[in-house]
C-alpha positions in Angstrom: -45.0 26.0 12.5 -46.2 26.6 9.1 -49.6 24.8 8.4 -49.0 22.3 5.9 -45.9 20.8 8.3 -48.3 20.6 10.9 -50.7 18.5 8.3 -47.6 16.5 7.8 -47.7 15.3 11.2 -51.3 15.2 12.0 -52.2 12.1 14.1 -53.6 9.4 12.2 -56.2 6.7 13.8 -57.0 3.1 13.0 -59.9 3.2 10.8 -59.3 6.9 9.0 -60.4 6.3 5.3 -57.4 8.7 4.4 -54.6 6.5 6.0 -56.2 3.4 4.5 -56.0 4.7 1.2 -52.6 6.0 1.5 -50.8 3.1 3.8 -52.4 0.1 2.5 -54.0 -0.8 -1.0 -57.0 -3.0 -1.1 -56.2 -6.9 -1.6 -57.9 -6.2 -5.0 -55.8 -3.5 -6.5 -52.3 -5.6 -5.4 -54.3 -8.2 -7.6 -55.1 -6.3 -10.3 -51.6 -4.5 -10.6 -49.9 -8.1 -10.8 -49.3 -8.3 -14.5 -49.4 -12.3 -14.8 -53.1 -11.7 -13.5 -54.2 -12.3 -16.9 -52.4 -15.6 -17.5 -53.8 -16.9 -14.4 -57.2 -16.3 -15.2 -56.2 -18.1 -19.1 -54.3 -21.1 -17.4 -57.7 -21.6 -15.7 -59.8 -21.4 -18.1 -57.8 -23.4 -20.6 -57.5 -26.2 -18.2 -61.2 -26.4 -17.4 -62.2 -26.5 -20.9 -59.6 -29.5 -21.9 -60.6 -31.4 -19.1 -64.3 -31.7 -19.4 -64.1 -32.2 -23.3 -60.9 -34.6 -23.6 -61.0 -37.8 -21.0 -57.1 -38.2 -21.7 -56.0 -34.7 -20.3 -57.7 -35.8 -17.4 -55.0 -38.4 -16.6 -52.0 -38.0 -14.4 -49.6 -39.2 -17.3 -50.8 -36.8 -19.5 -49.6 -34.0 -17.2 -45.6 -35.0 -17.5 -46.2 -34.4 -21.3 -48.1 -31.0 -20.7 -45.6 -30.2 -18.5 -42.4 -31.0 -20.8 -43.8 -29.5 -23.7 -44.7 -26.3 -21.5 -40.7 -26.4 -20.3 -39.4 -26.2 -23.8 -41.0 -23.1 -24.5 -40.9 -21.9 -20.7 -37.5 -22.2 -20.4 -37.0 -19.6 -23.1 -40.0 -17.5 -22.7 -38.4 -16.4 -19.3 -35.1 -14.3 -20.9 -37.3 -13.3 -24.0 -40.1 -12.2 -21.0 -36.7 -9.7 -19.2 -35.7 -8.6 -22.8 -39.1 -7.0 -23.4 -39.3 -6.1 -20.2 -35.9 -4.5 -21.2 -37.9 -2.5 -24.1 -36.1 -5.2 -27.1 -37.3 -8.2 -29.3 -34.9 -11.1 -30.6 -36.3 -12.8 -33.5 -33.3 -15.0 -33.3 -34.1 -16.9 -30.7 -35.7 -19.7 -32.5 -33.2 -20.5 -34.9 -30.4 -20.0 -32.5 -31.5 -22.9 -30.6 -31.2 -24.8 -33.7 -27.6 -23.3 -34.5 -26.1 -24.0 -30.8 -27.2 -27.3 -31.4 -25.6 -27.9 -34.7 -22.1 -26.2 -33.8 -22.2 -28.7 -30.9 -22.9 -31.6 -33.0 -20.8 -31.1 -35.8 -17.6 -30.0 -33.7 -17.8 -33.0 -32.0 -18.6 -35.3 -34.6 -16.3 -34.0 -37.4 -13.0 -33.7 -34.9 -13.6 -36.9 -33.3 -13.7 -34.8 -29.7 -15.4 -35.4 -26.8 -19.2 -33.6 -26.6 -18.2 -31.4 -24.1 -15.9 -29.5 -25.9 -18.8 -29.1 -28.5 -21.1 -28.2 -26.0 -18.8 -25.3 -24.6 -18.0 -24.1 -27.9 -21.4 -23.7 -28.6 -22.3 -22.0 -25.6 -19.5 -19.3 -26.5 -21.0 -19.1 -30.1 -24.7 -18.8 -28.8 -23.8 -15.7 -25.9 -21.8 -14.2 -29.0 -24.9 -13.7 -30.8 -26.6 -12.6 -28.5 -23.8 -10.3 -27.9 -23.8 -9.0 -31.3 -27.2 -8.3 -31.4 -27.2 -6.2 -28.1 -23.9 -4.4 -29.5 -25.6 -3.5 -33.1 -29.1 -2.4 -31.5 -27.1 -0.1 -29.2 -24.3 0.9 -31.4 -26.6 1.7 -34.4 -29.8 2.9 -32.7 -31.8 0.8 -35.2 -34.9 -0.9 -33.7 -34.2 -4.5 -32.1 -37.1 -6.0 -34.5 -34.7 -5.3 -38.1 -31.4 -6.3 -36.1 -32.8 -9.6 -34.9 -34.4 -10.2 -38.0 -31.5 -9.6 -40.1 -29.6 -12.2 -37.6 -32.2 -14.7 -37.8 -32.2 -14.8 -41.8 -28.1 -15.4 -41.3 -28.5 -17.8 -38.9 -31.1 -19.6 -40.7 -29.5 -19.7 -44.0 -26.1 -20.4 -42.3 -27.8 -23.6 -40.6 -29.1 -25.7 -43.5 -25.8 -24.2 -45.9 -23.7 -25.3 -43.5 -25.1 -28.6 -42.3 -25.3 -29.7 -46.1 -21.8 -28.5 -46.6 -20.4 -30.5 -43.7 -22.4 -33.7 -43.7 -23.6 -33.6 -47.0 -27.6 -34.1 -45.5 -29.9 -31.6 -43.8 -29.1 -33.2 -40.6 -26.3 -33.9 -38.6 -24.6 -37.1 -37.7 -25.9 -39.1 -34.7 -23.7 -38.9 -32.0 -24.7 -41.0 -29.4 -22.1 -43.6 -28.8 -19.0 -40.5 -28.4 -17.4 -40.0 -25.5 -19.5 -37.8 -22.7 -22.8 -37.9 -24.6 -23.8 -39.9 -21.3 -23.0 -37.3 -18.8 -24.4 -34.2 -21.3 -27.5 -36.1 -21.4 -28.2 -36.8 -18.0 -28.1 -32.9 -17.5 -29.4 -31.9 -20.5 -32.4 -34.3 -21.2 -32.8 -37.1 -18.4 -36.3 -37.8 -17.3 -37.4 -39.5 -13.8 -40.5 -41.2 -12.4 -42.9 -39.7 -10.0 -45.4 -42.4 -9.2 -46.8 -43.5 -13.1 -45.8 -40.1 -14.8 -42.5 -39.3 -16.4 -41.0 -36.1 -15.4 -38.3 -34.9 -17.8 -35.2 -32.8 -16.4 -36.1 -29.6 -18.4 -39.0 -29.0 -16.1 -37.0 -28.5 -13.2 -34.7 -26.3 -15.3 -37.7 -24.1 -16.3 -38.7 -23.8 -12.5 -35.3 -22.8 -11.9 -35.0 -20.2 -14.9 -38.0 -19.3 -13.5 -36.8 -18.6 -9.8 -33.7 -16.8 -11.0 -35.5 -14.4 -13.4 -37.9 -13.2 -10.6 -35.4 -12.7 -8.4 -33.0 -10.4 -10.7 -36.8 -8.2 -11.6 -37.9 -8.2 -8.2 -34.4 -8.4 -5.5 -31.6 -7.1 -7.4 -30.6 -3.5 -8.6 -30.1 -4.9 -12.1 -33.7 -5.4 -12.0 -34.9 -2.0 -11.3 -32.3 -1.2 -14.8 -34.2 -3.6 -16.3 -37.8 -2.1 -15.8 -36.0 1.2 -16.1 -35.0 1.1 -19.6 -38.2 -0.5 -20.7 -40.2 2.1 -19.3 -38.1 5.2 -20.4 -34.9 5.1 -21.5 -34.0 8.6 -21.4 -34.6 9.2 -18.2 -32.9 5.7 -17.2 -29.9 6.9 -18.4 -30.1 10.5 -17.0 -29.9 8.8 -13.4 -27.0 6.8 -13.9 -28.7 3.6 -15.2 -26.0 1.5 -17.8 -28.3 1.2 -20.3 -26.5 -0.1 -22.6 -25.0 -2.7 -20.6 -28.0 -3.9 -19.3 -29.6 -4.4 -22.7 -26.7 -6.2 -24.3 -26.6 -8.5 -21.1 -30.4 -9.2 -21.7 -29.8 -10.1 -25.1 -26.9 -12.6 -24.4 -29.7 -13.9 -22.0 -31.4 -14.7 -24.6 -28.4 -16.7 -26.2 -27.6 -17.9 -22.8 -31.1 -19.9 -23.1 -31.0 -20.6 -26.7 -27.7 -22.4 -26.1 -29.3 -24.2 -23.3 -32.6 -25.6 -25.0 -29.8 -26.3 -27.7 -28.3 -28.6 -25.7 -31.4 -30.2 -24.5 -32.5 -31.1 -28.5 -29.1 -32.4 -29.1 -29.0 -34.8 -26.4 -32.8 -35.5 -26.6 -32.6 -36.8 -30.0 -28.8 -37.8 -30.8 -28.8 -35.5 -34.1 -30.1 -31.9 -35.2 -32.2 -31.2 -38.3 -31.0 -27.7 -39.2 -34.2 -26.4 -40.6 -35.9 -26.4 -37.2 -36.6 -23.7 -34.9 -38.3 -21.5 -37.5 -41.2 -19.6 -35.9 -40.3 -20.5 -32.7 -39.1 -16.9 -31.6 -42.8 -15.8 -32.1 -44.6 -18.0 -29.6 -41.6 -17.4 -27.2 -42.9 -13.3 -27.6 -46.4 -14.7 -27.5 -45.8 -16.5 -24.2 -44.1 -13.6 -22.7 -47.1 -11.3 -24.1 -50.0 -14.1 -22.6 -48.0 -13.3 -19.2 -48.4 -10.0 -18.9 -45.3 -8.6 -20.8 -46.4 -5.1 -22.7 -44.7 -4.8 -26.2 -43.8 -1.6 -25.1 -42.0 -2.5 -22.2 -41.6 -1.4 -18.7 -43.7 -4.0 -17.6 -44.1 -8.0 -16.9 -42.6 -11.0 -14.7 -41.4 -14.3 -15.4 -43.5 -16.1 -13.7 -46.2 -14.9 -16.1 -43.9 -15.8 -18.6 -44.4 -19.3 -17.2 -48.0 -19.1 -17.2 -47.9 -18.5 -20.7 -46.0 -21.3 -21.5 -47.9 -23.5 -19.7 -51.1 -22.4 -21.7 -49.7 -23.1 -25.0 -48.1 -27.1 -23.3 -52.0 -27.2 -22.4 -53.5 -26.1 -25.8 -51.1 -28.2 -27.5 -51.5 -31.7 -26.1 -55.4 -30.4 -25.8 -55.7 -30.7 -29.0 -54.2 -33.8 -29.1 -56.0 -35.4 -26.8 -59.1 -33.9 -27.7 -58.7 -35.5 -31.2 -59.0 -32.7 -33.4 -56.9 -30.9 -36.4 -53.5 -29.9 -35.1 -54.4 -27.0 -37.2 -56.8 -25.6 -34.7 -53.4 -24.6 -32.7 -52.7 -21.7 -35.0 -56.0 -20.4 -34.3 -56.2 -20.6 -30.5 -52.8 -19.3 -30.9 -54.2 -15.9 -32.0 -57.4 -16.1 -30.1 -54.9 -16.4 -27.1 -52.8 -13.6 -28.4 -55.6 -11.1 -28.9 -57.2 -12.0 -25.5 -54.3 -11.6 -23.6 -53.0 -8.3 -25.1 -56.8 -6.8 -24.7 -57.1 -8.2 -20.8 -53.4 -6.8 -20.3 -54.5 -3.4 -21.2 -57.6 -3.5 -19.4 -56.1 -5.0 -16.5 -53.1 -2.0 -16.1 -55.9 0.6 -17.0 -58.3 -0.4 -14.3 -55.4 -1.0 -11.4 -54.2 3.0 -12.5 -57.9 4.2 -12.0 -58.3 2.8 -8.7 
């Protein structure tokens, strides 16, 4: 028998160091390999900090507000995280939320139709924006940063210009008395009480989207494709991964969640300001980065993005409850981004070394 073959079938015994090292990584190594580790550490630190200095932050009722703010960021952070794992960016995500809400509102009001007509048309519109972004990126090979920057500027200008042209002002008309509004609000913008805490329905939707995103990444072939195209697109294409379809689908996923958040804004407030959404795309990206996504793609998780969004929610409301100037939020935003980026790089290098 060949010596190498005999070594392959050499007996292994419990406690053998070689067996332990190869067959079962240590618990510490497995934890270090998780992309959301840094966000968990940051989330605990932020919670302890504001719990210690802000009395209102300790109240149970405050947690309902923190979760609501986190959910409005987290719903978008999930598809943005998947897109970043796939190696792309979408700078039009924030204004696409507003554009979807404006489309549904103005179409329903101006044509005097059931609001569900506007809701469905706006869904097609939002998916179309996502498809356009993905199609242009894949066919022109222009970096997604530049392509989506272009659609960002187009939507930003169109949102304001069309709204002023149609309504004569920068906001849409109130649609709260139109047919279908109540049913739509129950789905997109309702709330319920758990004891003394008011929970917005977006929190439940957020958890659902996180679960779906995690399932896609870890339990489906599409999840393998997402990691593959983000890690090395040429190698992924060489082994038969449908690169073009995967990336277009990821952009359309961002468009779908932008539509969902647009519907929430519309049915929560009955009207939409056409200038909203500018700058939110960076918040979504930063939440994903804090959650463990690498800017280079191929690494990250939906759960990490959820933790990143929760850090945003706690910081946003913690500053208010502490009585600080709201401008400090931007400062904390920068600190969290730098800290998360450095920590993610350090954790990944440490995991690789072990």
